[in-house]
C-alpha positions as CSV (number, residue, x, y, z in Angstrom):
1,F,9.6,-21.1,-22.2
2,D,7.6,-17.9,-22.3
3,R,8.5,-14.5,-20.8
4,R,5.7,-12.4,-19.3
5,P,5.6,-9.0,-17.7
6,W,5.6,-10.6,-14.2
7,G,8.3,-13.2,-14.9
8,S,8.4,-16.4,-16.9
9,Y,7.2,-20.0,-17.2
10,T,8.7,-23.2,-18.6
11,V,6.5,-26.1,-19.6
12,L,8.2,-29.2,-18.1
13,D,5.8,-31.9,-19.1
14,G,2.3,-32.4,-20.5
15,T,-0.2,-34.9,-21.9
16,D,-3.9,-34.8,-22.6
17,A,-4.5,-35.3,-18.9
18,Y,-2.0,-32.9,-17.3
19,K,0.5,-30.1,-17.8
20,V,3.5,-29.2,-15.5
21,K,5.1,-25.8,-15.4
22,R,8.0,-24.1,-13.6
23,I,6.9,-20.5,-12.9
24,E,9.1,-17.6,-11.8
25,V,7.6,-14.4,-10.4
26,L,9.8,-11.4,-10.2
27,P,10.1,-9.5,-6.9
28,G,7.1,-7.3,-6.3
29,K,5.1,-8.6,-9.3
30,R,1.9,-10.6,-9.5
31,L,-0.1,-12.5,-12.1
32,S,-3.7,-11.5,-13.0
33,Y,-6.6,-12.4,-10.7
34,Q,-8.1,-15.2,-12.8
35,S,-10.1,-18.4,-13.1
36,H,-10.2,-21.4,-15.4
37,D,-13.2,-23.2,-16.7
38,R,-11.5,-26.4,-17.7
39,R,-8.6,-27.1,-15.3
40,A,-7.6,-27.2,-11.7
41,E,-4.1,-26.4,-10.4
42,H,-1.7,-27.5,-7.6
43,W,1.1,-25.1,-6.7
44,F,4.2,-26.3,-4.9
45,V,6.5,-23.4,-3.8
46,V,10.2,-24.3,-4.2
47,A,11.8,-20.9,-3.5
48,G,10.6,-17.7,-1.9
49,I,7.1,-17.0,-0.5
50,A,3.9,-16.8,-2.5
51,K,1.1,-14.5,-1.5
52,V,-1.9,-16.3,-2.8
53,T,-5.4,-14.9,-3.2
54,L,-7.9,-17.6,-3.5
55,N,-11.6,-16.6,-3.9
56,G,-10.9,-13.3,-2.2
57,R,-8.9,-14.7,0.8
58,E,-5.1,-14.1,1.1
59,T,-2.6,-16.7,2.4
60,L,1.2,-17.0,2.4
61,V,2.6,-20.2,1.0
62,K,6.3,-20.8,1.9
63,A,9.0,-22.9,0.2
64,G,8.1,-26.6,0.8
65,E,4.3,-25.9,1.0
66,S,1.6,-26.2,-1.5
67,I,-2.0,-25.0,-2.3
68,D,-4.7,-26.3,-4.5
69,I,-6.7,-24.2,-6.9
70,G,-10.0,-25.7,-7.9
71,M,-11.7,-25.4,-11.3
72,H,-13.6,-22.0,-11.4
73,D,-11.8,-20.7,-8.3
74,A,-10.7,-17.0,-8.6
75,H,-7.0,-17.0,-7.8
76,R,-3.8,-14.9,-8.0
77,V,-0.2,-15.4,-7.0
78,E,2.1,-12.5,-6.0
79,N,5.7,-12.3,-5.0
80,P,5.7,-9.9,-1.9
81,D,9.5,-10.0,-1.6
82,D,11.5,-7.1,-2.9
83,A,14.7,-9.1,-3.7
84,E,14.1,-12.8,-4.2
85,T,12.4,-14.4,-7.2
86,L,9.4,-16.7,-6.3
87,I,9.6,-20.1,-8.0
88,F,6.8,-22.7,-7.9
89,I,5.8,-25.8,-9.8
90,E,2.3,-25.8,-11.1
91,V,0.5,-29.1,-12.0
92,Q,-2.6,-28.6,-14.0
93,T,-5.3,-31.3,-14.3
94,G,-8.4,-31.2,-16.4
95,D,-9.4,-31.6,-20.1
96,Y,-7.8,-28.5,-21.6
97,F,-4.7,-26.6,-20.9
98,G,-4.5,-23.7,-23.4
99,E,-3.7,-20.2,-22.3
100,D,-7.1,-19.1,-23.7
101,D,-8.7,-20.9,-20.7
102,I,-7.7,-17.9,-18.6
103,V,-10.7,-15.7,-17.5
104,R,-9.0,-12.5,-16.2
105,L,-10.9,-10.7,-13.4
106,E,-8.1,-8.1,-12.8
107,D,-4.8,-7.5,-14.5
108,D,-1.9,-5.1,-13.7
109,F,-0.8,-5.1,-17.3
110,G,-4.0,-4.3,-19.1
111,R,-4.6,-7.7,-20.6
112,D,-8.1,-9.1,-21.2
């Protein structure tokens, strides 16, 4: 479990081939606009609505829907709701899953 300025995440499972996280995004918050060099991600929304920016294009992903983020894709998830917490399951695949594989392109919290 790790708390972040935008919410929190919990690692549910992981091996050398994948990592699974439960991610909660607080109302009105968003993660950094970022990419990854060594992993792809699949996001399945279980509660709320995710506003996803993928390579500059915005789309809404509702509970029960999913979206795929390819390796090197610029992406961001935002919770546009002002009351409900967004919850989604992230499945990472690739050959490395460390937090230092994040290339931040924009960040609301001043992180590199």
